[in-house]
C-alpha positions in Angstrom: -256.1 -158.6 -24.6 -256.3 -154.9 -23.9 -254.2 -152.7 -26.2 -251.3 -150.7 -24.7 -251.6 -146.9 -25.0 -248.6 -144.6 -24.9 -248.9 -142.1 -22.1 -249.2 -141.8 -18.4 -250.3 -144.6 -16.0 -250.7 -144.9 -12.3 -249.3 -148.0 -10.6 -251.6 -149.6 -8.0 -249.2 -148.5 -5.3 -249.8 -144.8 -6.3 -246.8 -143.7 -8.3 -247.2 -142.4 -11.9 -245.1 -143.7 -14.8 -244.9 -142.7 -18.4 -245.0 -145.5 -21.1 -242.8 -144.6 -24.0 -243.2 -147.8 -26.1 -242.9 -151.5 -26.6 -239.8 -153.5 -27.1 -239.1 -157.2 -27.8 -236.9 -159.4 -25.6 -233.9 -160.4 -27.7 -234.0 -164.0 -26.5 -237.7 -164.8 -26.3 -239.3 -162.1 -28.5 -241.7 -161.5 -25.6 -243.3 -158.0 -25.8 -242.0 -155.7 -23.1 -243.4 -152.3 -22.0 -240.8 -149.6 -21.7 -241.6 -146.9 -19.2 -240.0 -144.1 -17.2 -240.4 -144.3 -13.5 -239.7 -141.3 -11.1 -236.6 -141.8 -9.1 -237.3 -140.3 -5.6 -233.7 -141.0 -4.5 -232.4 -138.5 -7.2 -235.2 -136.0 -6.7 -237.8 -134.3 -8.9 -237.1 -134.4 -12.6 -235.1 -137.6 -12.5 -236.4 -140.9 -13.6 -235.3 -144.5 -14.3 -236.2 -146.4 -17.4 -237.8 -149.8 -16.8 -239.2 -152.7 -18.8 -242.0 -155.1 -17.8 -243.7 -157.9 -19.7 -246.7 -156.6 -21.5 -249.0 -159.3 -20.1 -247.9 -158.3 -16.5 -248.2 -154.6 -17.2 -251.9 -155.0 -18.4 -252.9 -157.6 -15.9 -255.4 -157.3 -13.0 -254.4 -158.2 -9.5 -256.2 -158.7 -6.2 -255.4 -156.2 -3.5 -257.2 -155.9 -0.2 -260.0 -158.2 -1.5 -260.5 -156.0 -4.7 -259.6 -156.9 -8.3 -257.8 -153.9 -9.8 -255.5 -153.1 -12.7 -251.8 -153.2 -12.0 -251.4 -149.9 -14.1 -254.4 -147.6 -14.8 -254.2 -145.5 -17.9 -254.4 -141.7 -17.1 -254.0 -140.3 -20.6 -251.3 -138.7 -22.8 
């Protein structure tokens, strides 16, 4: 499996997020990606913290007949 890098990623729907680390689910010990996501309802400079299973974060998906990454790494 691909290694998670800390930094900026672009979601396949176009929004940029910032990965800040990994966490473990307290019940299952599943690896979860912790990231900040812009919050357009609050305006520029505001974000919401999210978690997503590592496997899902790094997976590829099919969209419009193409296989693409759910999140594409942009750099630090």
